[in-house]
C-alpha positions as CSV (number, residue, x, y, z in Angstrom):
1,X,259.6,51.9,-1.0
2,X,259.7,50.0,2.3
3,X,260.3,53.3,4.3
4,X,257.2,54.9,2.6
5,X,255.0,52.2,3.4
6,X,256.3,52.2,7.1
7,X,255.7,55.8,7.3
8,X,252.2,55.5,6.0
9,X,251.4,52.9,8.5
10,X,252.7,54.9,11.5
11,X,250.7,58.0,10.2
12,X,247.5,55.9,10.0
13,X,248.1,54.6,13.5
14,X,248.7,58.2,14.8
15,X,245.4,59.3,13.2
16,X,243.6,56.3,14.7
17,X,245.0,57.4,18.1
18,X,244.1,61.0,17.8
19,X,240.6,60.1,16.5
20,X,240.2,57.5,19.5
21,X,241.3,60.4,21.9
22,X,238.6,62.5,20.3
23,X,236.0,59.9,20.7
24,X,237.0,59.1,24.3
25,X,236.8,62.9,25.1
26,X,233.6,63.3,23.7
27,X,232.1,60.2,25.7
28,X,233.8,61.7,28.7
29,X,232.0,64.9,28.0
30,X,228.6,63.4,27.4
31,X,228.9,61.2,30.9
32,X,230.1,64.2,32.8
33,X,227.1,66.2,31.5
34,X,224.7,63.0,32.0
35,X,226.1,62.7,35.7
36,X,225.7,66.4,36.3
37,X,222.0,66.3,35.0
38,X,221.4,63.3,37.1
39,X,222.8,64.8,40.0
40,X,220.9,67.8,39.5
41,X,217.6,65.9,39.2
42,X,218.6,64.1,42.5
43,X,219.6,67.3,44.4
44,X,217.4,70.0,43.0
45,X,213.8,69.8,44.6
46,X,211.0,69.4,42.1
47,X,208.1,71.8,42.0
48,X,205.4,70.8,44.3
49,X,202.3,69.1,42.2
50,X,199.2,71.4,42.3
51,X,195.8,69.6,42.8
52,X,192.6,71.2,41.7
53,X,189.7,70.0,43.6
54,X,186.6,70.3,41.8
55,X,184.1,69.3,44.5
56,X,180.6,68.2,43.3
57,X,177.5,69.7,44.9
58,X,176.7,68.0,48.2
59,X,172.9,68.9,47.8
60,X,170.9,65.6,47.1
61,X,168.8,66.1,43.9
62,X,165.7,64.4,45.0
63,X,164.4,64.8,41.4
64,X,166.3,62.1,39.9
65,X,165.8,59.5,42.7
66,X,162.8,57.8,41.2
67,X,165.2,56.9,38.1
68,X,167.8,55.2,40.0
69,X,167.5,51.3,40.0
70,X,167.7,48.4,37.7
71,X,166.2,48.2,34.1
72,X,165.5,45.1,31.9
73,X,165.9,46.0,28.3
74,X,164.2,44.7,25.2
75,X,167.4,42.9,24.2
76,X,167.1,40.9,27.6
77,X,170.2,42.8,29.2
78,X,170.0,44.2,32.6
79,X,171.1,48.0,33.1
80,X,171.9,49.9,36.3
81,X,170.9,53.5,36.8
82,X,172.5,55.1,39.9
83,X,173.7,58.3,41.2
84,X,176.9,59.4,40.0
85,X,179.8,60.8,41.7
86,X,179.2,64.0,39.8
87,X,175.9,65.8,39.2
88,X,173.4,63.8,37.5
89,X,173.3,60.0,37.0
90,X,175.5,57.0,35.8
91,X,174.4,54.3,33.5
92,X,176.1,50.9,33.9
93,X,176.3,47.7,32.1
94,X,178.3,44.9,33.8
95,X,179.7,41.9,31.8
96,X,182.9,39.7,32.1
97,X,184.2,40.8,28.7
98,X,185.8,44.1,28.6
99,X,184.2,44.9,25.0
100,X,180.6,44.5,26.3
101,X,180.8,46.8,29.3
102,X,179.1,50.3,29.5
103,X,179.8,53.2,31.7
104,X,178.1,56.2,30.6
105,X,177.6,59.5,32.6
106,X,174.2,61.0,32.2
107,X,173.9,64.8,32.7
108,X,170.6,66.2,33.5
109,X,169.0,68.5,30.8
110,X,165.6,68.7,32.3
111,X,163.4,66.5,34.6
112,X,163.3,63.4,32.2
113,X,166.0,64.4,29.7
114,X,169.7,63.5,30.2
115,X,172.9,64.0,27.9
116,X,175.8,61.5,27.4
117,X,178.4,63.5,25.7
118,X,178.3,66.9,27.7
119,X,177.0,69.2,25.1
120,X,173.8,69.6,26.9
121,X,172.1,70.4,23.7
122,X,170.6,66.9,22.7
123,X,168.9,64.4,25.1
124,X,170.1,61.0,24.3
125,X,168.4,59.3,27.2
126,X,164.9,59.9,28.1
127,X,162.8,58.7,31.0
128,X,159.2,58.0,30.5
129,X,156.5,57.4,33.1
130,X,153.3,55.8,31.7
131,X,150.7,53.3,33.4
132,X,152.9,53.2,36.5
133,X,155.9,51.8,34.5
134,X,159.1,53.6,34.2
135,X,160.8,53.1,31.0
136,X,164.3,54.4,30.0
137,X,165.1,55.0,26.3
138,X,168.8,55.2,25.4
139,X,169.9,56.4,21.9
140,X,173.7,57.0,21.5
141,X,176.3,56.3,18.7
142,X,177.4,53.3,20.7
143,X,174.0,52.2,22.7
144,X,170.4,51.9,21.7
145,X,167.8,50.1,23.7
146,X,164.4,50.7,25.5
147,X,164.2,49.1,29.1
148,X,161.6,49.0,31.8
149,X,162.4,49.6,35.6
150,X,162.4,46.2,37.6
151,X,162.4,47.5,41.4
152,X,163.3,44.2,43.0
153,X,166.2,43.1,40.8
154,X,169.8,42.5,42.6
155,X,170.1,45.2,45.2
156,X,168.8,48.3,46.6
157,X,170.9,51.5,46.2
158,X,171.2,54.5,48.5
159,X,173.3,57.4,48.2
160,X,174.6,58.0,51.7
161,X,176.4,60.8,53.6
162,X,178.5,60.9,56.6
163,X,181.5,62.8,58.2
164,X,184.9,62.3,59.6
165,X,184.9,65.2,62.0
166,X,184.5,68.3,60.0
167,X,185.0,66.5,56.5
168,X,181.9,65.5,55.0
169,X,182.1,62.2,53.0
170,X,179.5,60.4,50.6
171,X,179.1,57.1,48.9
172,X,176.8,54.4,47.3
173,X,175.5,51.7,49.5
174,X,174.1,48.6,47.9
175,X,172.0,46.2,49.9
176,X,170.7,43.0,48.4
177,X,167.2,42.0,48.7
178,X,166.8,39.6,51.1
179,X,170.2,40.4,52.6
180,X,171.5,36.8,51.8
181,X,174.8,36.7,53.7
182,X,174.3,39.3,56.4
183,X,177.8,40.6,55.9
184,X,178.9,44.2,55.1
185,X,182.0,45.2,53.2
186,X,183.5,48.8,52.6
187,X,185.7,49.3,49.9
188,X,188.9,51.4,50.4
189,X,190.2,53.2,47.3
190,X,193.9,53.0,45.9
191,X,196.1,56.1,45.0
192,X,195.0,59.2,43.0
193,X,191.6,60.6,42.0
194,X,189.1,57.9,42.6
195,X,185.3,57.7,43.4
196,X,182.2,55.6,42.8
197,X,182.3,56.3,39.0
198,X,185.5,54.4,38.6
199,X,184.4,51.4,37.0
200,X,187.2,49.2,38.1
201,X,186.0,49.7,41.6
202,X,182.2,49.9,40.7
203,X,182.5,46.5,38.7
204,X,183.8,44.5,42.1
205,X,181.3,46.3,44.4
206,X,178.5,45.1,41.8
207,X,179.8,41.7,41.8
208,X,180.0,41.3,45.7
209,X,176.4,42.9,46.0
210,X,175.0,40.6,43.5
211,X,176.3,37.7,45.4
212,X,174.5,38.6,48.7
213,X,177.0,41.3,50.4
214,X,176.0,44.6,51.5
215,X,178.6,47.0,49.9
216,X,179.6,50.5,50.4
217,X,181.6,52.1,47.8
218,X,182.8,55.6,49.0
219,X,183.8,58.6,47.2
220,X,187.4,58.8,48.3
221,X,188.1,62.2,50.2
222,X,188.7,64.9,47.9
223,X,186.7,63.1,44.9
224,X,183.3,62.9,43.7
225,X,180.9,64.2,46.5
226,X,183.6,63.9,49.4
227,X,185.2,66.7,50.8
228,X,188.6,67.3,52.1
229,X,192.2,66.5,50.4
230,X,193.6,63.1,49.4
231,X,197.2,64.5,48.2
232,X,198.0,65.9,51.6
233,X,196.3,63.1,53.7
234,X,197.9,60.5,56.1
235,X,197.0,57.0,56.2
236,X,195.5,57.6,59.5
237,X,193.2,60.3,57.9
238,X,192.0,57.6,55.2
239,X,191.5,55.0,57.9
240,X,189.5,57.5,59.9
241,X,187.3,57.9,56.8
242,X,186.7,54.3,56.7
243,X,186.1,54.3,60.4
244,X,183.4,56.7,59.9
245,X,181.6,54.6,57.2
246,X,181.8,51.9,59.8
247,X,180.1,53.9,62.4
248,X,177.4,55.0,60.0
249,X,176.6,51.3,59.1
250,X,176.6,50.3,62.6
251,X,174.6,53.3,63.6
252,X,171.9,53.0,60.7
253,X,172.0,49.4,59.5
254,X,173.0,47.4,62.3
255,X,169.8,45.2,62.0
256,X,170.8,44.3,58.3
257,X,174.4,42.7,58.8
258,X,176.1,40.7,61.5
259,X,179.7,40.7,60.2
260,X,181.7,44.0,58.7
261,X,184.7,43.9,57.0
262,X,186.9,46.2,54.6
263,X,188.3,45.4,51.1
264,X,191.4,47.5,50.3
265,X,192.6,47.8,46.9
266,X,196.3,48.7,46.1
267,X,197.1,51.4,48.2
268,X,193.7,50.6,50.0
269,X,195.5,47.7,51.3
270,X,197.9,49.6,53.3
271,X,195.2,51.6,54.6
272,X,193.2,48.4,55.5
273,X,195.8,47.7,58.1
274,X,195.7,51.0,59.7
275,X,192.0,50.5,60.2
276,X,192.8,47.2,61.9
277,X,194.9,49.0,64.7
278,X,191.5,49.9,65.9
279,X,189.7,46.5,65.2
280,X,186.1,47.6,66.8
281,X,183.5,46.5,64.6
282,X,186.0,44.8,62.2
283,X,185.6,41.1,61.5
284,X,187.9,40.6,58.5
285,X,190.4,42.3,56.0
286,X,190.8,41.8,52.3
287,X,194.2,43.3,51.1
288,X,194.3,43.3,47.3
289,X,197.5,43.9,45.1
290,X,199.2,45.8,47.9
291,X,202.9,45.6,48.8
292,X,204.1,44.3,52.0
293,X,206.9,46.6,51.8
294,X,206.9,50.4,52.5
295,X,205.5,53.0,50.0
296,X,209.1,54.4,49.6
297,X,210.3,50.9,48.5
298,X,207.4,50.1,46.5
299,X,207.7,53.2,44.4
300,X,211.3,52.7,43.5
301,X,210.2,49.2,42.1
302,X,207.5,50.5,40.1
303,X,209.5,53.4,38.6
304,X,212.3,50.9,37.8
305,X,209.9,48.6,35.8
306,X,208.7,51.8,34.2
307,X,212.3,52.6,33.2
308,X,213.0,49.0,32.1
309,X,210.0,48.9,29.9
310,X,211.1,52.2,28.0
311,X,214.1,50.1,26.8
312,X,216.8,51.1,29.5
313,X,219.0,47.8,30.7
314,X,218.7,46.5,34.2
315,X,222.0,47.8,35.4
316,X,221.0,51.3,34.6
317,X,217.4,51.1,35.5
318,X,218.2,50.4,39.3
319,X,220.2,53.6,39.9
320,X,217.9,55.8,37.7
321,X,215.0,54.5,39.8
322,X,216.4,55.9,42.7
323,X,216.7,59.5,41.1
324,X,213.2,59.3,39.6
325,X,211.5,57.9,42.6
326,X,213.1,60.9,44.7
327,X,211.8,63.3,42.2
328,X,208.2,61.7,42.1
329,X,208.1,61.8,45.9
330,X,209.3,65.3,46.2
331,X,206.4,66.5,43.9
332,X,203.9,65.5,46.5
333,X,206.3,65.9,49.5
334,X,203.6,66.4,52.4
335,X,202.0,63.0,51.4
336,X,205.3,61.2,51.3
337,X,206.4,62.6,54.5
338,X,203.3,61.4,56.2
339,X,203.1,58.0,54.5
340,X,206.3,56.8,52.9
341,X,207.8,54.7,55.7
342,X,204.4,53.1,56.6
343,X,205.5,49.4,57.3
344,X,202.2,47.2,56.8
345,X,204.1,44.1,58.4
346,X,204.4,45.6,61.8
347,X,200.5,46.2,61.5
348,X,199.9,42.6,60.2
349,X,201.9,40.9,62.7
350,X,199.7,42.2,65.7
351,X,196.5,41.3,64.0
352,X,193.6,39.2,65.5
353,X,191.5,40.1,62.6
354,X,191.5,37.3,59.7
355,X,193.4,38.9,56.8
356,X,193.3,37.7,53.2
357,X,196.2,39.1,51.0
358,X,196.0,38.8,47.3
359,X,198.7,39.4,45.0
360,X,199.1,39.1,40.9
361,X,202.1,37.3,39.8
362,X,202.8,39.8,36.9
363,X,202.4,42.8,39.0
364,X,204.7,45.5,37.8
365,X,203.6,47.9,40.4
366,X,204.4,45.9,43.3
367,X,207.4,43.7,44.4
368,X,205.4,40.5,44.8
369,X,208.3,38.2,45.7
370,X,209.8,40.7,47.9
371,X,206.5,41.0,49.7
372,X,206.0,37.3,50.2
373,X,209.4,37.0,51.5
374,X,208.7,39.6,54.1
375,X,205.4,38.1,55.0
376,X,207.1,34.6,55.4
377,X,209.9,36.1,57.6
378,X,207.0,37.5,59.7
379,X,205.2,34.1,60.1
380,X,208.6,32.7,61.1
381,X,208.0,34.3,64.4
382,X,204.4,34.9,64.3
383,X,203.0,31.4,63.0
384,X,199.4,31.7,64.3
385,X,198.4,34.9,62.6
386,X,195.0,34.4,60.9
387,X,196.7,35.3,57.6
388,X,195.7,33.7,54.2
389,X,197.9,34.6,51.0
390,X,196.9,33.8,47.4
391,X,198.8,34.8,44.3
392,X,196.8,35.0,40.9
393,X,199.2,33.9,37.9
394,X,199.0,35.6,34.4
395,X,197.8,38.8,35.7
396,X,199.1,42.3,36.5
397,X,198.3,45.0,39.1
398,X,194.6,45.3,37.9
399,X,194.0,41.5,38.2
400,X,192.8,41.5,34.4
401,X,192.1,38.4,32.7
402,X,194.1,37.8,29.5
403,X,190.9,36.0,28.2
404,X,188.4,38.6,28.9
405,X,190.3,41.7,29.2
406,X,188.6,42.4,32.1
407,X,188.7,41.8,36.1
408,X,188.9,38.0,36.5
409,X,185.8,36.7,38.3
410,X,188.0,33.8,39.9
411,X,189.6,36.4,41.9
412,X,186.1,37.8,43.2
413,X,184.8,34.1,43.6
414,X,187.9,33.3,45.8
415,X,187.4,36.4,47.8
416,X,183.6,35.5,48.4
417,X,184.4,32.0,49.4
418,X,187.3,33.2,52.0
419,X,184.7,35.8,53.4
420,X,181.9,33.2,53.8
421,X,184.2,31.3,56.1
422,X,185.2,33.9,58.5
């Protein structure tokens, strides 16, 4: 009996060892396959991303000019009608609460009829000129109101065109009535496709213009009504676009401002420092939510956070981020070869132009702690630089307020106050 029990125990232990070996073999096989896949992802070049450029018509449609302006509605609200980055017009309503915002494209059907949903069959916006008063009537599923044009409200709008050598560029220029501050600001877009229809940029441009600043919101090269390509452009190319905008303002609007600066957002913050390498006609720089590290380092940080947010533990997210960052950069090889190693600290440490650098504490796109450490290291040997740093808590990369769900006004008020002191 004892021998039989002992034999059964030995057999069970043997079966367990056999099963364990099988499990270990399967795990080893899966790990081997995973490593081979990851090695392949790292070594095999990805296919190049193809960007289709859908350029808008550069010819200015003068038939819609009379509609552009500010309108006071029967509900007491103020609506902006402006030239869109595409054909037609744009209707905007600005508010600090995200739920109240309106950003509607108006596609022309006839001289006074515009469509909002792209079917070009039913006019949902009508302009009526009677008794020398231009009235707009809007009737959509989300918006219904009638409004009368008020020509002297907030700021004047101009759609302008300028060139960087053979590349034609366009943008929206906002000039406050009375030109309260005599200061002009050019906005610099971040990465990817971006033009004046992007409401995140438009809202900030409007906020600055309402507070008395002349503001130029360009269409980024390759976007809206601007020609060129953004996915193959260097930071020098982008910076030269901004310098061309500076030249336009100096040549055509010099009597309307005394100071001129740039406000770079995200990737635009890097570009602002390239503009500063030739500081003629540049009185200040505002660099918003831009890393102080190189783009190569920043993209690894951003992808690592994306991987972690998908549920992967930290110890795996870091090595995986190296692989996936390499693939992300490989899809747009030309752009990364031109810009990936750009070091903004090298530009900042030579500046004589006042710089305001804004960070968001919860930014998952930008390595904020590392960026501040790099700046502090720079300041340890360049302590007299005209550099101001401010970090806004409880906001991520877009500087969204947790209360309003939209861009925090205290950030914009801080920027306005800082510029006023330069």
